[in-house]
MIPARO-18524 format. One record per residue: x negated, z, y negated of N, C-alpha, C, O in turn; residue in one letter; residue number from 1. Coordinates in steps of 0.05 Angstrom, whole numbers, plus 5000, padded with zeros to 4 digits. Atoms other than C-alpha are relative to their C-alpha. Layout:
<recs>
> nu / nw / nv / cau / caw / cav / cu / cw / cv / ou / ow / ov / type / seq
> X / Z / Y / X / Z / Y / X / Z / Y / X / Z / Y / A / NUM;
...
</recs>
This chain:
<recs>
> nu / nw / nv / cau / caw / cav / cu / cw / cv / ou / ow / ov / type / seq
> 5028 / 5002 / 4993 / 9838 / 4201 / 7843 / 4989 / 5028 / 5005 / 4997 / 5047 / 4992 / M / 1;
> 5013 / 4974 / 4993 / 9796 / 4256 / 7874 / 4970 / 4997 / 4994 / 4957 / 4977 / 5001 / I / 2;
> 5029 / 5000 / 5007 / 9726 / 4274 / 7849 / 4986 / 5018 / 5020 / 4991 / 5042 / 5021 / D / 3;
> 5014 / 4984 / 4979 / 9681 / 4296 / 7907 / 4971 / 5006 / 4992 / 4955 / 5013 / 5010 / L / 4;
> 5028 / 4995 / 5009 / 9618 / 4306 / 7864 / 4991 / 5028 / 5009 / 4968 / 5031 / 5018 / T / 5;
> 5009 / 4972 / 4993 / 9617 / 4382 / 7877 / 4998 / 5004 / 5030 / 4987 / 5024 / 5039 / N / 6;
> 5001 / 4997 / 4971 / 9624 / 4371 / 7952 / 4977 / 4984 / 5013 / 4973 / 4985 / 5037 / Y / 7;
> 5023 / 5015 / 4991 / 9563 / 4326 / 7958 / 4979 / 5019 / 5011 / 4974 / 5040 / 5000 / R / 8;
> 5021 / 4984 / 4987 / 9508 / 4353 / 8004 / 4977 / 5001 / 4980 / 4965 / 4981 / 4974 / E / 9;
> 5020 / 4998 / 5021 / 9458 / 4380 / 7953 / 4971 / 4999 / 5011 / 4953 / 4995 / 4996 / T / 10;
> 5027 / 5000 / 4989 / 9398 / 4383 / 8001 / 4990 / 4971 / 5004 / 4966 / 4966 / 5005 / Q / 11;
> 5007 / 5028 / 4996 / 9399 / 4307 / 8010 / 4997 / 4986 / 4973 / 5016 / 4986 / 4958 / E / 12;
> 5003 / 5013 / 5026 / 9369 / 4269 / 7951 / 5018 / 4974 / 4998 / 5023 / 4961 / 5018 / P / 13;
> 4983 / 5024 / 5004 / 9412 / 4214 / 7921 / 4983 / 4975 / 5004 / 4960 / 4973 / 4994 / I / 14;
> 5015 / 5025 / 4994 / 9391 / 4145 / 7946 / 5015 / 4977 / 4987 / 5040 / 4976 / 4987 / K / 15;
> 4988 / 5024 / 5012 / 9403 / 4080 / 7909 / 4992 / 4976 / 5016 / 4968 / 4973 / 5023 / T / 16;
> 5005 / 5024 / 4984 / 9409 / 4016 / 7948 / 5006 / 4975 / 4983 / 5025 / 4975 / 4968 / R / 17;
> 4996 / 5025 / 5014 / 9402 / 3946 / 7920 / 5007 / 4979 / 5022 / 4992 / 4975 / 5040 / T / 18;
> 4991 / 5020 / 4981 / 9441 / 3892 / 7958 / 5001 / 4973 / 4986 / 5012 / 4970 / 4965 / I / 19;
> 4999 / 5027 / 5010 / 9430 / 3818 / 7947 / 5017 / 4984 / 5020 / 5012 / 4983 / 5044 / L / 20;
> 4983 / 5018 / 4983 / 9485 / 3771 / 7973 / 4992 / 4972 / 4993 / 4992 / 4964 / 4970 / T / 21;
> 5009 / 5028 / 5004 / 9461 / 3700 / 7982 / 5008 / 4982 / 5023 / 5014 / 4992 / 5045 / C / 22;
> 4995 / 5020 / 4980 / 9474 / 3637 / 8020 / 4973 / 4985 / 5005 / 4961 / 4975 / 4987 / Y / 23;
> 5025 / 5014 / 4992 / 9415 / 3607 / 8058 / 5007 / 4981 / 5023 / 5025 / 4986 / 5039 / V / 24;
> 4996 / 5020 / 4979 / 9411 / 3546 / 8104 / 4979 / 5005 / 5021 / 4955 / 5000 / 5017 / R / 25;
> 5019 / 4993 / 4978 / 9380 / 3569 / 8170 / 5005 / 4985 / 5025 / 5028 / 4980 / 5033 / L / 26;
> 4998 / 5012 / 4973 / 9366 / 3534 / 8235 / 4993 / 5021 / 5020 / 4985 / 5043 / 5014 / D / 27;
> 5005 / 4981 / 4978 / 9356 / 3567 / 8303 / 4972 / 5011 / 4999 / 4968 / 5035 / 5002 / K / 28;
> 5028 / 4991 / 5000 / 9280 / 3570 / 8297 / 4995 / 5020 / 4977 / 4981 / 5039 / 4981 / K / 29;
> 5003 / 4982 / 5023 / 9283 / 3602 / 8228 / 5013 / 5027 / 5005 / 5002 / 5048 / 4997 / T / 30;
> 4987 / 4975 / 4994 / 9333 / 3654 / 8251 / 4983 / 5017 / 5020 / 4981 / 5041 / 5016 / M / 31;
> 5017 / 4985 / 4981 / 9288 / 3673 / 8310 / 4975 / 5010 / 4987 / 4966 / 5033 / 4992 / L / 32;
> 5024 / 4991 / 5015 / 9227 / 3677 / 8264 / 5008 / 5024 / 4982 / 4992 / 5043 / 4980 / N / 33;
> 4992 / 4978 / 5017 / 9266 / 3722 / 8216 / 5004 / 5026 / 5016 / 4997 / 5047 / 5007 / A / 34;
> 4996 / 4976 / 4983 / 9286 / 3769 / 8273 / 4974 / 5012 / 5009 / 4973 / 5036 / 5014 / L / 35;
> 5026 / 4990 / 4991 / 9213 / 3776 / 8292 / 4984 / 5012 / 4976 / 4964 / 5025 / 4980 / Q / 36;
> 5014 / 4991 / 5024 / 9193 / 3793 / 8220 / 5007 / 5029 / 4992 / 5027 / 5040 / 5001 / S / 37;
> 4995 / 4973 / 5010 / 9187 / 3861 / 8186 / 5019 / 5000 / 4976 / 5032 / 5019 / 4970 / D / 38;
> 4983 / 5002 / 5024 / 9223 / 3836 / 8124 / 5003 / 4971 / 4991 / 4990 / 4953 / 5002 / G / 39;
> 4994 / 5027 / 5011 / 9249 / 3777 / 8084 / 4992 / 5001 / 4971 / 4999 / 5020 / 4956 / I / 40;
> 5009 / 5001 / 5028 / 9217 / 3757 / 8018 / 5016 / 4978 / 4986 / 5016 / 4955 / 4994 / C / 41;
> 4986 / 5019 / 5017 / 9260 / 3723 / 7965 / 4993 / 5005 / 4971 / 4997 / 5028 / 4962 / I / 42;
> 5008 / 4997 / 5028 / 9234 / 3711 / 7895 / 4981 / 5023 / 4996 / 4983 / 5037 / 4975 / N / 43;
> 5020 / 4979 / 5002 / 9177 / 3761 / 7907 / 5010 / 5028 / 5006 / 4995 / 5047 / 5003 / G / 44;
> 4989 / 4974 / 4993 / 9223 / 3818 / 7928 / 5005 / 5001 / 5030 / 5013 / 4980 / 5042 / E / 45;
> 4997 / 4997 / 4971 / 9227 / 3845 / 7999 / 5026 / 5013 / 5008 / 5034 / 5033 / 4996 / Y / 46;
> 4975 / 4990 / 4991 / 9290 / 3858 / 8038 / 4999 / 5005 / 5030 / 4983 / 4993 / 5044 / F / 47;
> 4998 / 4995 / 4971 / 9308 / 3886 / 8107 / 5012 / 4975 / 5014 / 5028 / 4961 / 5003 / K / 48;
> 4990 / 5022 / 4984 / 9322 / 3835 / 8162 / 5028 / 5007 / 5009 / 5032 / 5028 / 5022 / V / 49;
> 4973 / 4994 / 4991 / 9398 / 3832 / 8174 / 5004 / 4992 / 5029 / 5016 / 4971 / 5035 / P / 50;
> 5001 / 5006 / 4972 / 9390 / 3834 / 8249 / 5028 / 4994 / 5012 / 5031 / 4975 / 5027 / E / 51;
> 4974 / 5004 / 4988 / 9464 / 3841 / 8266 / 5012 / 4973 / 4992 / 5023 / 4959 / 5009 / H / 52;
> 4990 / 5025 / 5009 / 9484 / 3781 / 8224 / 4986 / 4976 / 5013 / 4999 / 4957 / 5022 / T / 53;
> 5015 / 5021 / 4988 / 9429 / 3737 / 8251 / 5005 / 4997 / 5030 / 5008 / 4975 / 5040 / L / 54;
> 4994 / 5001 / 4971 / 9442 / 3756 / 8323 / 5028 / 4989 / 5005 / 5032 / 4973 / 5024 / L / 55;
> 4973 / 5011 / 4997 / 9516 / 3741 / 8314 / 5000 / 4970 / 4996 / 5014 / 4956 / 5010 / E / 56;
> 5002 / 5029 / 5005 / 9499 / 3672 / 8286 / 4988 / 4986 / 5024 / 4997 / 4965 / 5032 / C / 57;
> 5013 / 5012 / 4976 / 9453 / 3658 / 8345 / 5019 / 4999 / 5024 / 5020 / 4979 / 5038 / L / 58;
> 4982 / 4999 / 4977 / 9504 / 3680 / 8397 / 5022 / 4980 / 4997 / 5030 / 4967 / 5017 / I / 59;
> 4978 / 5018 / 5005 / 9559 / 3639 / 8365 / 4991 / 4971 / 4993 / 5008 / 4954 / 4987 / N / 60;
> 5012 / 5026 / 5007 / 9512 / 3580 / 8351 / 5010 / 4989 / 4973 / 5017 / 4966 / 4970 / R / 61;
> 4993 / 5007 / 5027 / 9529 / 3580 / 8277 / 4974 / 4996 / 4984 / 4963 / 5016 / 4974 / R / 62;
> 5025 / 5006 / 5015 / 9470 / 3546 / 8243 / 5009 / 4987 / 4974 / 5032 / 4979 / 4971 / Y / 63;
> 4994 / 5012 / 5026 / 9466 / 3518 / 8173 / 5004 / 5021 / 4979 / 4990 / 5042 / 4979 / G / 64;
> 4996 / 4981 / 5022 / 9492 / 3553 / 8112 / 5011 / 5027 / 5010 / 5032 / 5028 / 5024 / E / 65;
> 4993 / 4973 / 4990 / 9496 / 3628 / 8126 / 5000 / 5019 / 4976 / 4982 / 5019 / 4960 / T / 66;
> 4998 / 4980 / 5021 / 9519 / 3684 / 8080 / 4986 / 5026 / 5010 / 4993 / 5036 / 5031 / R / 67;
> 5015 / 4976 / 4993 / 9470 / 3743 / 8082 / 5003 / 5021 / 4978 / 5003 / 5015 / 4955 / L / 68;
> 5001 / 4977 / 5018 / 9475 / 3812 / 8051 / 4974 / 5014 / 5006 / 4971 / 5026 / 5028 / E / 69;
> 5027 / 4989 / 4996 / 9404 / 3836 / 8043 / 4996 / 5026 / 4984 / 5002 / 5027 / 4961 / L / 70;
> 5006 / 4974 / 5013 / 9384 / 3908 / 8028 / 4970 / 5001 / 4992 / 4953 / 4996 / 5009 / E / 71;
> 5027 / 4999 / 5011 / 9322 / 3915 / 7984 / 4984 / 5023 / 5013 / 4994 / 5045 / 5016 / K / 72;
> 5018 / 4980 / 4988 / 9263 / 3952 / 8015 / 4985 / 5013 / 4976 / 4975 / 5000 / 4958 / I / 73;
> 5016 / 4986 / 5020 / 9231 / 4006 / 7972 / 5015 / 5009 / 4976 / 5003 / 5021 / 4958 / G / 74;
</recs>
């Protein structure tokens, strides 16, 4: 194992990301609405819109249960 702690760029502050993985049942209209939104709210917490995943589902016409990895905003 190699420890790269001393090689980390010291001018850039450390960022912590919170990722929520969930399964949601989405239809075409809901996916389009989500893509137009600034964020997604689940249980009172806000997450970035997973544009790449939703666009891929729309292109491939995969509706219904969808696995999303959501990054928390803030």
